[in-house]
Each structure stands twice: as structure tokens, then as C-alpha cells.
C-alpha positions in Angstrom: 30.3 139.5 -29.7 27.2 141.1 -28.3 24.1 139.0 -28.0 23.7 135.4 -26.7 27.0 135.2 -24.7 25.9 132.0 -23.1 25.7 130.3 -26.4 29.4 130.8 -27.0 29.2 131.8 -30.6 31.7 134.2 -32.0 33.3 135.5 -35.2 36.8 135.2 -36.5 37.8 137.8 -39.1 40.7 136.5 -41.1 42.3 139.1 -43.4 44.4 138.4 -46.4 48.1 138.5 -45.5 49.2 142.0 -44.7 46.0 143.7 -45.8 43.7 146.1 -44.0 41.2 147.3 -46.6 40.8 151.1 -46.9 37.7 152.9 -48.2 38.5 156.3 -49.6 40.5 158.1 -46.9 38.9 156.0 -44.2 40.5 152.8 -43.1 38.0 149.9 -43.0 39.9 147.7 -40.6 38.5 145.4 -37.9 36.7 148.6 -36.6 34.3 148.9 -39.5 34.1 145.3 -40.4 33.1 144.3 -36.8 30.4 147.0 -36.7 29.1 145.9 -40.2 28.9 142.4 -39.0 26.8 143.5 -36.0 24.2 144.8 -38.4 23.6 141.2 -39.4 23.9 139.6 -36.0 20.1 139.4 -35.8 20.2 136.9 -38.6 23.1 135.0 -37.1 22.1 134.9 -33.5 18.6 133.6 -34.1 19.9 130.7 -36.3 23.0 129.9 -34.3 21.6 129.8 -30.8 21.6 126.3 -29.6 23.1 124.8 -32.8 26.6 123.4 -33.4 26.9 125.0 -36.8 25.5 128.1 -38.5 23.2 127.1 -41.3 24.9 127.5 -44.7 22.3 130.0 -45.9 23.1 132.6 -43.2 26.9 132.0 -43.5 26.7 132.8 -47.2 24.6 135.9 -46.5 27.2 137.4 -44.1 30.1 136.3 -46.2 28.7 138.0 -49.3 28.1 141.2 -47.3 31.6 141.3 -45.9 33.2 140.6 -49.3 31.3 143.7 -50.6 33.4 145.7 -48.2 36.8 144.4 -48.9 39.0 141.4 -49.6 38.1 139.5 -46.5 37.7 135.9 -45.8 35.1 135.6 -43.1 35.2 132.5 -41.1 32.2 131.9 -38.9 32.8 129.6 -36.0 29.6 128.6 -34.1 31.4 126.7 -31.5 30.0 126.0 -28.0 32.8 127.2 -25.8 30.8 127.8 -22.6 31.2 131.5 -22.2 32.6 134.1 -24.6 32.8 137.6 -23.2 30.3 140.0 -24.8 31.9 142.7 -26.9 35.0 140.6 -27.9 36.1 139.5 -31.3 39.2 137.9 -32.7 40.9 139.5 -35.6 43.6 137.7 -37.6 45.8 140.2 -39.4 48.9 139.1 -41.2 48.7 135.7 -39.6 48.6 137.0 -36.1 45.7 136.7 -33.7 45.1 139.6 -31.4 42.2 140.4 -29.1 40.2 143.6 -29.6 37.3 145.0 -27.7 34.4 147.2 -28.3 35.1 150.7 -26.9 31.9 152.6 -26.0 32.0 156.3 -26.7 29.9 158.8 -24.8 27.3 158.2 -27.6 27.3 154.5 -26.9 28.6 153.6 -30.4 30.8 150.5 -30.3 34.1 150.6 -32.1 36.9 148.0 -32.4 40.4 149.3 -31.8 42.7 148.3 -34.6 45.8 150.3 -35.4 47.0 148.5 -38.6 46.7 151.0 -41.5 48.5 149.2 -44.3 46.7 148.2 -47.5 45.0 149.3 -50.7 42.7 152.2 -51.1 39.2 151.5 -52.6 37.5 154.3 -54.5 40.3 156.9 -53.8 40.0 160.1 -55.9 36.6 159.3 -57.3 33.5 161.3 -56.2 30.6 159.4 -54.7 28.1 160.2 -57.6 30.7 158.9 -60.0 31.1 155.7 -57.9 27.4 155.2 -57.8 27.1 155.7 -61.6 29.9 153.2 -62.2 28.3 150.7 -59.8 25.0 151.0 -61.8 26.9 150.0 -64.9 28.2 146.9 -63.1 31.7 148.1 -62.1 32.7 146.5 -58.8 33.1 148.9 -55.9 33.4 146.8 -52.7 33.8 150.0 -50.6 30.5 151.6 -51.6 28.2 149.6 -49.3 30.5 150.6 -46.4 30.2 154.2 -47.4 26.4 153.9 -47.4 26.4 152.2 -44.0 28.6 155.0 -42.6 26.1 157.5 -44.0 23.3 155.7 -42.1 25.3 155.8 -38.9 25.9 159.5 -39.4 22.1 160.2 -39.9 21.3 158.1 -36.8 23.7 160.0 -34.7 22.6 163.4 -36.1 18.9 162.7 -35.5 18.9 160.6 -32.3 22.0 160.7 -30.2 21.2 162.4 -26.9 17.8 163.4 -28.4 14.6 163.9 -26.5 12.4 162.9 -29.4 12.8 160.1 -31.9 13.4 160.7 -35.6 10.2 161.7 -37.5 9.5 161.4 -41.2 11.8 164.1 -42.6 13.7 164.4 -39.3 15.7 167.5 -38.4 16.3 168.1 -42.1 12.7 169.2 -42.8 12.7 172.5 -44.7 9.0 173.0 -45.3 6.3 174.8 -43.3 3.8 172.3 -44.5 5.8 169.1 -45.1 4.4 165.9 -46.5 2.4 164.0 -43.8 3.1 166.9 -41.5 6.6 165.6 -40.8 4.9 163.5 -38.1 5.6 160.1 -36.5 4.1 157.3 -38.6 4.0 154.1 -36.5 3.1 151.6 -39.3 6.7 151.4 -40.6 8.4 154.8 -40.9 9.3 155.4 -37.2 10.4 151.8 -36.7 12.4 151.6 -39.9 14.6 154.5 -38.7 15.9 152.3 -35.9 16.1 148.9 -37.5 19.9 148.8 -37.6 20.6 150.7 -34.3 20.8 147.7 -32.0 22.9 145.4 -34.2 25.2 148.3 -35.1 25.9 149.0 -31.5 24.2 152.4 -31.5 22.1 151.5 -28.5 22.0 155.0 -26.9 20.3 156.3 -30.1 17.3 154.2 -29.4 16.6 155.7 -26.0 14.6 158.5 -27.6 12.3 155.9 -29.2 11.9 154.1 -25.9 10.9 157.3 -24.1 8.5 158.2 -26.8 6.7 154.8 -26.4 6.7 155.0 -22.6 5.4 158.5 -22.7 2.3 157.2 -24.5 1.5 154.3 -22.2 -0.8 156.1 -19.8 -3.0 157.6 -22.5 -2.7 154.4 -24.6 -4.3 152.5 -21.7 -7.2 155.0 -21.8 -7.5 154.7 -25.6 -7.6 150.9 -25.4 -10.4 151.1 -22.8 -12.4 153.9 -24.5 -12.1 152.8 -28.1 -12.2 149.0 -27.8 -13.2 148.1 -24.3 -9.9 146.3 -23.9 -7.2 146.2 -21.2 -3.6 146.9 -22.2 -2.6 149.7 -24.6 -3.5 150.9 -28.1 -1.2 153.1 -30.1 -2.3 155.1 -33.2 -1.0 154.6 -36.7 0.3 158.1 -36.8 0.9 160.6 -34.1 3.0 163.6 -32.7 5.3 164.0 -29.7 2.6 164.9 -27.2 1.9 161.4 -26.0 -1.8 161.2 -26.9 -3.2 158.0 -28.5 -5.9 159.4 -30.6 -7.2 158.1 -34.0 -6.0 160.9 -36.2 -6.3 159.2 -39.7 -9.8 158.5 -40.6 -10.1 155.0 -41.9 -6.4 154.2 -41.6 -6.7 154.6 -37.8 -8.6 151.3 -37.5 -5.4 149.4 -37.0 -4.2 147.9 -33.8 -0.7 146.8 -34.6 1.4 149.9 -33.8 1.9 149.0 -30.1 3.1 145.4 -30.9 5.5 146.7 -33.6 7.0 149.3 -31.3 7.4 146.7 -28.6 9.7 144.8 -31.0 12.4 147.3 -30.3 12.2 146.8 -26.6 12.6 143.1 -27.2 15.6 143.7 -29.4 17.4 145.6 -26.7 17.1 142.5 -24.5 17.9 140.2 -27.4 21.2 142.0 -28.2 22.2 143.4 -24.8 20.9 140.8 -22.3 20.3 143.6 -19.8 18.1 141.8 -17.3 17.1 145.1 -15.5 15.9 146.6 -18.8 13.9 143.4 -19.5 12.3 143.4 -16.1 11.6 147.2 -15.8 10.9 148.3 -19.3 10.6 145.6 -22.0 8.4 143.0 -20.2 6.0 145.6 -18.7 5.3 146.9 -22.2 5.0 143.4 -23.8 2.6 142.5 -21.0 0.5 145.5 -21.7 0.3 144.8 -25.5 -0.4 141.1 -24.8 -3.3 142.1 -22.5 -4.9 144.0 -25.3 -4.7 141.0 -27.6 -6.2 138.8 -24.8 -9.3 141.0 -24.9 -9.4 141.9 -28.6 -9.1 138.5 -30.3 -12.3 136.6 -31.0 -12.7 132.9 -31.2 -14.5 131.7 -34.4 -16.6 128.6 -34.8 -13.5 126.4 -35.2 -11.9 127.9 -32.1 -9.3 130.0 -34.0 -8.6 133.4 -32.5 -9.4 135.9 -35.2 -8.3 139.6 -35.3 -11.3 141.8 -36.3 -11.6 144.4 -37.4 -8.2 144.0 -39.0 -6.2 146.0 -41.5 -3.1 145.7 -43.7 -1.7 149.2 -43.3 -2.4 151.5 -46.2 -3.4 148.8 -48.7 -6.9 147.8 -49.9 -8.6 145.2 -52.0 -11.3 145.6 -54.8 -14.8 146.1 -53.5 -13.8 148.1 -50.4 -12.4 151.4 -49.4 -14.7 153.5 -51.6 -14.5 156.5 -49.2 -11.0 156.0 -47.9 -8.2 154.0 -49.7 -8.2 151.4 -46.9 -9.8 148.0 -46.4 -11.2 146.6 -43.1 -11.3 142.8 -42.9 -10.5 139.8 -40.7 -7.1 138.7 -39.6 -4.9 140.4 -42.1 -1.5 138.7 -42.3 0.4 141.5 -40.7 -2.0 141.7 -37.7 -1.6 137.9 -37.2 2.2 138.2 -37.5 2.3 141.0 -35.0 0.1 139.2 -32.5 2.3 136.1 -32.8 5.5 138.0 -32.3 4.3 140.0 -29.3 2.8 136.9 -27.5 6.0 135.0 -28.3 8.2 137.7 -26.9 6.0 138.2 -23.9 6.2 134.5 -23.2 10.0 134.3 -23.6 10.4 137.4 -21.4 8.3 135.9 -18.6 10.2 132.7 -18.9 13.6 134.5 -18.7 12.4 136.4 -15.6 10.6 133.3 -14.2 7.3 135.2 -13.5 3.6 135.0 -14.4 3.2 131.3 -14.9 -0.6 131.7 -15.4 0.0 134.3 -18.2 2.6 132.1 -19.8 0.0 129.3 -20.0 -2.5 131.6 -21.5 -0.1 133.0 -24.1 0.9 129.6 -25.2 -2.7 128.6 -25.7 -3.4 131.8 -27.7 -0.3 131.2 -29.9 -1.7 127.8 -30.8 -5.0 129.2 -31.9 -3.9 132.1 -34.1 -4.8 131.6 -37.8 -2.1 130.2 -40.0 -0.5 132.3 -42.8 -1.8 131.3 -46.2 -0.5 130.9 -49.7 -2.5 132.1 -52.7 -3.2 130.7 -56.2 -0.1 132.3 -57.6 2.2 131.0 -54.9 2.2 134.3 -53.1 1.8 135.0 -49.4 -1.8 136.2 -48.8 -2.1 139.7 -47.4 -5.6 139.1 -46.0 -7.5 136.1 -44.6 -8.5 135.1 -48.2 -7.5 135.9 -51.7 -8.7 139.3 -52.8 -8.0 141.3 -55.9 -5.7 144.2 -54.9 -6.4 147.7 -56.1 -2.7 148.4 -56.1 -0.7 145.2 -56.6 2.8 145.4 -55.1 1.8 148.2 -52.7 4.9 149.9 -51.3 4.3 148.8 -47.7 4.3 145.0 -48.4 3.0 144.8 -44.8 2.2 141.1 -45.0 5.9 140.4 -45.2 6.5 141.7 -41.7 7.1 138.1 -40.6 10.1 137.9 -43.0 11.6 141.2 -41.9 11.8 142.9 -39.5 10.1 139.9 -37.9 11.6 136.4 -37.9 8.8 134.0 -38.2 9.5 133.2 -41.9 12.9 131.9 -42.9 14.1 129.5 -45.6 15.0 126.7 -43.1 12.1 126.5 -40.7 9.3 127.7 -43.0 10.5 127.1 -46.6 7.0 127.2 -48.1 6.2 130.5 -46.5 9.7 131.8 -47.5 9.0 130.9 -51.1 5.6 132.5 -50.9 7.2 135.7 -49.5 9.6 135.7 -52.4 6.8 135.2 -54.9 4.9 138.2 -53.4 7.9 140.4 -54.2 8.1 139.0 -57.8 4.5 139.6 -58.7 
């Protein structure tokens, strides 16, 4: 299993006797199931690391997802065994245990070799639109999620494998001369969302285009941070193009500082999943350090000593009484900005500790983390999007930016922060 090899946590896939599930004409054996599980390793690794047993909540999440693929009994063993080789799984088929390993293709996509092809066919002879229609009517189709996942893998490979540029809004499939949003690179969710599943799915080479995109911007992003805000570090724009220039293109919306921290999350994920120390030292930590330096200069202590983020914005959303000229609100310490600062400083601190460098910066970042404003719960039990309760112009805005700490971040979960988890759920309900 990729990830925290030193923790010794691994998966056992136990198939029903004599069955390898098949989806359409494609066999969904250990190959597909192992890759599917990797998509959710982010959930598992974070909760399992350093614990004797996976929390029941996460075990149930993964078990439900795997049962959506086929008749599989997933047994999760979070046993501390010292060292378990990265990339290995154990697959029990027909009562036999056999070792399989991830085989990297030239595109860097991991597959598990499994030659057993016996079993039932799911969805055979039925078109995909018909299967979707039946699923909407409540008819079980455990192979449909796998088909959807394979489509995502196809799109990732088609847009990013061996690419020079990362996937933009409409990607290589844009057919318009004047496409919506200029078919550009939006860095307040769209660009990042394209690559959310790449690391856990073993499609690491596909993320290289994103890494190069970010690194190409760093020199000009330093100048932008200095010229626009008088800060060290880097500032990345909310939307941009491939030319590597950090310029505020979107009037009003451009007053947002979180893009660099959000993009840095993907560099941390590469380390979190792959444990490539050279990548951490030469690429991930230098970027995290640059973003942290910006926060060091940008944050302002209030009368109580809390470090406030201002001006601050919750991307593309606004509250009543502001945004008369542009549909955007500028305020103080929007939840997403606080969450991004917390995540970036935490990752920078963890990276410095892993590399055993910059003790002075580690102490500074720890102090800053302790002074960031706390996330707040509103009168209806919802997670507040701004530093106080405002009436929203567009309740339920499509970005739900303030839930970043729930996903793709990991500050909010049902075990460590149950009140905030309940508030995040409530935000989705109302």
C-alpha cells in the first residue's frame, strides 16, 4: 500500500469464494479494486496513522464504496507490523492468499496484476444511459461507480499524461472560439479539483504538469506579493493563463490570497502518498515555505492577539450589504482563508520537521497556528462562511468554499471535531 509505509497499515481484499467481479466486458478484479481503494487512502491514512485500529466511521466508508463495485468483503487490518513494503497488497481469491504488486506503466499509473477471470458479469448487454436511468429509479448497479471512476481515469490520462500544461476549464475538449471563462485556469477550485484523485489513484505522473505550472509562476508570484501587498513569499491569482504571470485579472474577485496555499496542497499530497524525500526537500518544502512567508507578513494581530486575515474573501460568494459593483464581498478572516492558512502552516511545519531543518521557522509557525481565529458555528447550526453571521445573497452558493476544511482539507472530521463536522453537514442542508 502506498503512503505511510512505516505505520505498517495494509489492506486485505477477501473475495467471495471463486468470484472475481466483472463490470461489462472489463474484469474488476484486484486490479481495479486496489486502485479504487487508493482513491480513498487519504481518508484511511490520516486516521490510521499511529493508531491500532481504523475508526469505525472510515472503515464503513470504504466498505460501502467497495461493495458498490462488486460482492466483496473488505477486511481492513490496521496492524502495526513494523514495515510493509509500499505498493503491496494481499488479495484472497477462492481461499488462497497471493501477493500482488503495483506495476507502473510508462504513464505512471499503478495496476495490480491479477489473472483470475472467473465470475459474474455486471451490466452486460445494457447501454450506459440505460444503466444510469435504472440507477436513478433505484435499481442496484454495483458496477456503475467503477465505470464512472474509469471514465475519470481516462479523462485524466487524456488531459494530463505527459502534458506540458495542466488541465484547464474545458480542457482539450473545448470547441468554442470564445468559451465560458475563456477556458482558462481558475485557481479557486477548478484547477485543483481536476487533480484531487490523481495521487490516491496512483496517477502521479499526471500531476507533473500541475507542479510545473505552479513552479513556473513562482518568480513572478514573488514580485506580485511584493508589489501588490508588500509581503515576502508568493501570491497567485484567482484565475490565470499558462504564461506564468501573477496578475490580478478579475476585478473584485482578484482580492483573494488563497490560491498559492491551495495549490501547495498538491505538493504536500505527493509527499504524503509517495514519501519521496527528495521531492519534499527540493520541491514541496520550498513552495510551502514561500507561501508561509507570505502569511507571516500578511496576517495582522487584533487587540486580543488573534492573527486576522484582511482583506479576506470567500471565493465568488457575497453577503447582503456588500458587492454592489461586483458580486463579491471583502471582509475579515473568511473561513476558507483561515482554513488555508492553517493547512499551509501545518504542512510547512510538518515538512520542516521531517527534513529536520529551520527550527526557528518551526517555532514561528507553531505560534502562528495557535493564534489563528477559530472556525465558528452560526445560529442555525451551520459553519459560518465569514468571521460573523451575515445574510447571504445566494444561500448555498455553488462553491461552498468554507467547507474546504472538510474536503479537500482534513481539519474537520467526525471524530476529532464533531461539532464542526455537524456544522458542515448543516451548511449543506440549508
